[in-house]
C-alpha positions in Angstrom: 0.0 0.0 0.0 1.3 3.5 -0.8 0.0 6.9 0.2 0.5 10.0 -1.8 1.4 13.4 -0.2 1.4 16.3 -2.7 1.8 14.1 -5.6 4.7 12.1 -4.2 4.3 8.4 -3.4 5.4 7.5 0.2 5.6 3.9 1.4 3.0 3.2 4.0 5.6 1.8 6.5 7.4 5.2 6.3 4.3 7.1 7.3 3.5 4.7 10.2 7.1 5.0 11.4 7.0 8.8 11.3 3.6 8.8 13.1 4.7 6.4 15.8 7.9 8.2 16.4 6.2 11.6 16.6 3.4 10.4 18.9 5.4 8.5 21.5 8.2 11.0 22.3 8.0 11.5 26.1 4.7 9.6 26.5 4.0 7.3 29.4 3.2 3.8 28.2 -0.4 2.8 28.7 -0.9 1.0 32.0 2.2 2.6 33.6 1.7 4.7 36.7 2.8 8.3 36.3 4.7 9.9 39.1 4.3 13.2 41.0 7.1 15.5 41.9 7.6 13.4 45.0 8.0 10.2 43.0 4.7 8.7 44.2 2.3 7.2 41.8 -0.5 9.6 40.8 -2.5 7.7 38.1 -2.6 4.7 35.9 -4.1 4.9 32.5 -6.3 2.1 31.4 -5.1 0.4 28.2 -7.6 1.0 25.4 -10.1 -1.8 25.1 -9.2 -3.3 28.5 -11.9 -5.8 29.6 -13.3 -6.3 33.1 -10.9 -9.2 33.7 -7.9 -7.0 33.0 -9.3 -4.2 35.1 -10.0 -6.6 37.9 -6.5 -8.0 37.8 -5.0 -4.4 38.0 -7.3 -3.4 40.8 -6.4 -6.4 42.9 -2.7 -6.0 42.1 -2.8 -2.4 43.4 -3.8 -3.9 46.8 -1.5 -6.9 46.8 0.7 -5.6 49.7 -0.7 -8.2 52.2 -1.0 -11.8 51.4 -4.2 -13.6 52.5 -1.9 -15.9 54.5 -0.6 -12.9 56.6 -2.0 -12.5 60.1 -3.1 -8.9 59.4 -5.2 -9.9 56.5 -9.0 -9.8 57.3 -10.9 -10.0 54.0 -11.0 -8.6 50.5 -13.2 -8.5 47.4 -13.6 -7.4 43.8 -16.8 -6.1 42.2 -17.9 -4.2 39.1 -18.1 -0.5 39.7 -21.7 -0.3 38.5 -22.7 -3.0 41.0 -20.8 -1.5 43.9 -19.7 -3.0 47.2 -22.1 -3.4 50.1 -20.3 -5.5 52.7 -20.5 -6.0 56.4 -17.1 -7.0 57.6 -16.9 -8.9 61.0 -14.1 -7.4 63.1 -12.7 -7.6 66.6 -14.4 -4.7 68.4 -12.1 -2.0 69.6 -9.1 -2.9 67.3 -7.6 -0.7 64.6 -8.0 -1.6 60.9 -7.2 -0.2 57.5 -9.6 -0.4 54.6 -7.9 0.0 51.2 -9.7 0.6 47.9 -8.4 0.5 44.3 -10.6 1.3 41.3 -9.6 0.7 37.7 -11.7 2.1 34.8 -13.1 5.6 34.4 -14.7 8.1 36.7 -14.9 7.9 40.5 -16.4 5.8 43.2 -17.8 7.0 46.5 -16.5 5.1 49.5 -18.4 5.2 52.8 -16.9 3.3 55.8 -19.1 3.1 58.9 -20.3 6.5 59.9 -17.3 8.4 58.4 -17.7 11.1 55.7 -17.8 9.8 52.1 -14.4 9.7 50.3 -14.2 10.0 46.5 -11.7 7.6 44.9 -10.7 8.0 41.2 -10.7 4.9 39.0 -7.1 5.4 38.1 -5.6 2.3 39.7 -4.0 4.2 42.6 -5.0 2.7 46.0 -6.7 4.8 48.7 -6.9 3.8 52.3 -8.7 4.8 55.4 -7.9 3.9 59.1 -10.7 2.7 61.3 -9.9 3.2 65.0 -11.8 1.5 67.8 -13.7 -0.6 65.2 -17.2 -1.9 65.8 -17.8 -5.7 65.7 -19.3 -5.3 62.2 -17.9 -2.7 59.8 -20.2 -1.5 57.0 -18.3 -0.8 53.7 -20.3 0.8 50.9 -18.7 1.7 47.5 -20.9 3.2 44.8 -20.3 4.5 41.4 -20.6 8.2 40.7 -22.3 9.2 37.4 -20.7 7.6 34.4 -18.1 5.6 36.4 -17.2 2.2 34.9 -14.6 -0.5 35.7 -13.7 -2.8 38.6 -13.1 -1.9 42.2 -11.1 -4.0 44.7 -11.2 -3.6 48.5 -9.2 -5.1 51.3 -9.4 -4.9 55.1 -6.2 -5.4 57.2 -5.7 -5.2 60.9 -3.2 -2.7 62.3 -0.8 -3.2 65.2 -2.2 -2.0 68.6 
């Protein structure tokens, strides 16, 4: 295949090479976390056409800092953003815990833990966490999509040292 620019034939591979070189200079590869000035991850772009399975794997991987075999692991889950999370986690009353959430897709989710104020978490693959001091024996966790949000959301509860 050949393309013509101003009457001159140009091989198709030459055009593709020029376009690829011009479009990728300084770009962050898709699926790679970008970094802030402090060097901490700020966002992860979803690869184009990524399916729910891929989004779910990335959301779970963002929270894979504690193995289910570790004593501090309590429970975790993965749901579609549009379905949300409505969980009642059994805990040891009075202990301290951390609830972590990672959403991969587009938009934001609203996270409500117990009676605390709602927290907005972007679906950019960067985990967000909230401490729960003096926990009740059952901790309600509600994660709902904001308008237009899509993707997968992972959550994890871990105990903290006293």
